[in-house]
C-alpha positions in Angstrom: 6.4 22.8 6.3 10.1 21.7 7.1 11.0 18.5 4.9 11.9 16.2 7.8 11.8 12.4 7.6 11.7 10.9 11.2 12.2 6.9 11.5 11.5 5.2 14.8 13.4 2.1 14.8 13.4 1.3 18.5 10.9 0.6 21.1 9.1 3.9 22.0 5.7 5.6 23.0 4.6 8.6 20.8 2.3 11.4 21.7 1.6 15.0 20.9 2.1 17.8 23.5 2.1 21.6 22.8 2.2 20.9 18.9 5.5 18.9 19.4 5.7 15.2 18.7 7.2 13.5 21.9 9.1 10.4 21.3 9.7 8.5 24.8 11.9 5.5 24.1 11.8 2.5 26.5 15.4 3.4 27.1 17.0 7.1 27.1 15.6 10.5 27.1 12.5 11.6 25.5 12.9 13.9 22.4 10.5 16.2 20.8 10.1 17.5 17.2 7.7 20.2 16.0 4.9 18.3 14.2 4.5 20.9 11.5 8.3 20.2 10.4 7.5 16.7 9.7 7.0 15.4 6.2 7.0 11.7 6.8 7.1 9.5 10.1 8.3 6.1 9.6 7.2 3.5 12.3 9.8 0.8 12.0 9.5 -1.5 15.2 6.7 -3.5 16.4 7.0 -2.2 20.2 6.0 1.8 18.9 3.0 2.8 20.4 1.2 6.2 19.5 -1.9 8.0 20.2 -4.9 8.7 17.8 -3.9 12.5 18.4 -0.4 11.7 16.7 -1.9 10.4 13.5 -4.5 13.3 13.2 -2.1 16.1 14.0 0.3 14.9 11.5 -2.3 14.6 8.8 -3.7 18.0 9.8 -0.2 19.5 9.2 0.2 17.7 5.9 2.5 14.9 6.8 2.4 11.1 6.1 2.8 8.2 8.5 4.4 5.0 6.9 4.5 1.7 8.9 7.2 -0.9 8.3 6.9 -4.8 8.6 9.1 -7.2 10.3 11.5 -6.9 7.5 11.6 -3.1 7.8 9.9 -2.8 4.2 7.2 -0.1 4.5 3.6 -1.9 4.9 1.1 1.0 5.2 0.7 4.5 4.4 -1.5 7.2 6.0 -2.0 10.5 4.1 -4.0 13.5 4.8 -7.1 14.2 2.6 -7.9 17.8 3.1 -4.7 20.0 2.5 -5.8 22.5 -0.2 -8.6 25.2 -0.1 -9.7 24.5 -3.9 -9.8 20.7 -3.2 -13.4 20.2 -4.1 -12.9 22.0 -7.4 -9.7 20.3 -8.4 -11.3 16.9 -7.2 -14.1 17.7 -9.8 -11.5 18.6 -12.5 -9.4 15.6 -11.8 -12.5 13.2 -12.3 -13.5 15.0 -15.5 -10.2 14.9 -17.2 -10.7 13.0 -20.4 -8.6 10.2 -22.0 -7.0 12.3 -24.4 -5.6 14.7 -21.8 -4.7 11.8 -19.6 -2.6 10.0 -22.2 -0.8 13.3 -23.1 -0.1 13.8 -19.4 1.2 10.2 -19.2 3.4 10.7 -22.2 5.2 13.6 -20.4 5.7 11.5 -17.3 7.2 8.6 -19.5 9.4 11.0 -21.5 11.0 12.6 -18.1 11.4 9.2 -16.6 13.2 7.6 -19.5 15.4 11.0 -19.7 16.2 10.8 -15.9 17.3 7.1 -16.4 19.5 7.9 -19.2 20.9 10.9 -17.2 21.7 8.4 -14.2 23.3 5.9 -16.6 25.7 8.6 -18.1 26.7 9.9 -14.7 27.2 6.3 -13.4 28.7 4.5 -16.5 29.3 7.1 -19.0 26.7 6.0 -21.4 22.8 6.1 -21.7 22.1 2.9 -23.5 20.2 4.8 -26.1 17.5 5.8 -23.6 17.7 9.4 -24.3 16.9 8.8 -28.1 14.1 6.5 -26.9 12.8 9.4 -24.8 12.2 11.4 -27.7 10.2 8.6 -29.3 7.4 8.5 -26.8 4.0 9.2 -28.1 0.8 10.2 -26.4 -0.2 7.3 -23.9 3.1 5.6 -24.8 1.3 3.0 -27.3 4.7 1.4 -28.2 5.3 1.0 -24.4 8.6 2.6 -24.6 8.7 2.8 -20.6 9.0 -1.0 -20.5 11.5 -1.2 -23.3 13.7 1.3 -21.6 13.5 -0.5 -18.3 14.8 -3.5 -19.7 17.9 -1.9 -21.0 18.1 0.3 -17.9 18.1 -2.4 -15.3 20.7 -4.6 -17.3 22.9 -1.7 -17.3 22.6 0.3 -13.8 24.0 -2.6 -11.8 26.4 -4.0 -14.3 24.3 -7.4 -14.0 22.5 -8.2 -17.2 20.6 -11.0 -15.0 19.2 -8.4 -12.6 15.3 -8.3 -12.6 13.1 -6.0 -10.7 10.3 -7.3 -8.2 9.9 -10.6 -6.6 10.7 -11.9 -3.1 14.7 -11.8 -3.8 16.8 -10.8 -1.1 19.0 -8.6 -3.3 19.1 -4.8 -3.9 15.3 -5.1 -4.8 14.7 -4.8 -1.0 16.5 -1.5 -1.0 14.8 -0.1 -4.0 11.4 -1.2 -2.5 12.0 0.7 0.7 13.2 3.8 -0.9 10.3 3.5 -3.3 7.6 3.1 -0.8 8.7 6.1 1.1 9.0 8.2 -2.2 5.4 7.0 -2.9 4.3 8.4 0.4 6.0 11.7 -0.2 4.5 11.8 -3.6 0.8 11.2 -2.3 1.4 14.0 0.3 2.3 16.4 -2.4 -0.8 15.2 -4.5 -3.1 15.8 -1.4 -1.5 19.1 -0.8 -2.4 20.0 -4.5 -6.1 19.4 -3.9 -5.9 16.0 -5.9 -6.9 12.6 -4.9 -4.1 9.9 -4.9 -6.3 7.2 -6.0 -7.3 8.5 -9.5 -4.5 7.7 -11.6 -3.4 8.4 -15.1 -2.0 5.0 -16.1 -2.1 2.8 -13.1 -5.5 1.6 -12.3 -6.0 -1.0 -9.3 -9.1 -1.2 -7.5 -7.1 -2.1 -4.4 -4.7 0.7 -4.8 -5.5 3.9 -3.0 -2.2 5.5 -4.3 -2.5 5.1 -8.2 -2.0 8.7 -9.0 1.0 8.6 -6.6 2.5 5.5 -8.4 2.0 7.7 -11.7 3.8 11.0 -10.6 6.8 9.3 -8.7 7.8 7.8 -11.9 10.6 10.5 -12.8 11.8 10.8 -9.6 12.5 6.8 -9.2 16.3 7.3 -10.3 17.0 9.4 -7.3 16.3 6.1 -5.4 18.1 4.0 -7.8 21.3 6.1 -7.6 21.4 6.1 -3.8 21.1 2.2 -3.8 23.8 1.7 -6.6 26.1 4.0 -4.4 25.4 1.9 -1.2 26.0 -1.6 -2.5 29.4 -0.8 -4.3 31.8 -2.9 -2.2 28.9 -4.3 -0.2 26.8 -7.5 -0.2 23.4 -6.5 -1.4 22.1 -9.5 0.6 23.1 -8.1 3.8 20.0 -7.2 6.3 18.4 -3.9 5.6 19.7 -2.5 9.0 19.2 1.0 10.3 22.4 2.2 8.7 21.3 1.2 5.3 17.8 2.5 5.6 19.1 5.9 6.9 21.7 6.0 4.0 18.7 5.5 1.6 16.4 8.2 3.3 19.1 10.7 2.5 18.3 10.6 -1.1 14.8 12.1 -0.2 16.2 14.8 2.0 19.0 16.0 -0.3 18.8 19.3 -2.3 19.0 19.1 -6.1 19.5 21.5 -8.9 17.0 21.5 -11.5 16.6 24.4 -14.1 19.2 26.1 -12.3 17.4 26.2 -9.1 18.2 24.4 -5.7 15.2 22.6 -4.5 14.4 19.8 -2.1 12.7 16.6 -3.4 9.7 17.9 -1.5 9.7 21.3 -3.3 10.0 19.3 -6.6 7.1 16.9 -5.7 4.8 19.9 -4.9 5.7 21.8 -7.9 4.9 18.7 -10.1 1.8 17.9 -8.3 0.6 21.6 -8.6 1.4 21.5 -12.1 -0.6 18.4 -12.6 -3.4 20.1 -10.9 -3.1 23.1 -13.2 -3.1 20.7 -16.3 -6.5 19.2 -15.1 -7.9 22.9 -14.8 -6.9 23.8 -18.5 -3.2 24.8 -18.4 -1.8 21.7 -19.6 1.8 23.3 -20.3 2.1 23.9 -16.4 2.7 20.0 -15.8 6.5 19.7 -16.4 8.0 16.7 -14.2 11.6 17.1 -14.0 13.9 14.8 -16.2 17.4 15.2 -14.4 18.7 15.8 -11.1 21.9 17.4 -10.0 22.9 17.3 -6.3 23.2 20.8 -4.8 25.8 21.7 -2.2 
């Protein structure tokens, strides 16, 4: 599958013809794209209509569909549930995973996330705020909650605003972060399903109303990719400005870029797929196979 993200932000009708997604705008000429090349379809306008065949075919080819609300923030995600020939076996191993294993896997995620945050702070500001040393102290299950301690330092430093807080209905760069994170979450859920795992069975995140708890876990070390993009976008701009199409397209470029990890150039979707497959192997007994990336360098 080619790693394409397609956003529909104008009134249009979508249907499938000869394995092609056909996009017929209310004004203008229809365009087509192979369904097999879609990683994520973003539906970002209330007057977009699409057939059942569109949803089914994208899911069959391993893609995800994200719908957005009136503020252009993602509101729902559709992911495939049958993408791996060993899915039943891996589901069983996933369910059977004991608490000690899940805690060790969560330790690796937290260490990678804090290390990635430290790397980004060094890149943007020349200092890591002590995060790299903190990453080295993360224990199994993160009983000291170093993830939260690192987050407090990180958010105070990254935007140069000690008063900045994540979350809440605030009309600042939180909207940009939320948009990028939700698309990242959809891409992560897609990789999890492709690896034969279930996105609702989390390691740390547990919410009876959240069908993507494992995606919330696995995406943690990838969040700085979105953070970097948001930081660059708001330089010289008002973070309270509308989340318009230009802004959204800029943010999505963070998810379609190529990165150097372990001296190899990979797309984000490659990295997510490798990480999800490593997690599946860890559930099946090869714990060392799970190695979430802890730093990202942009490729050419």
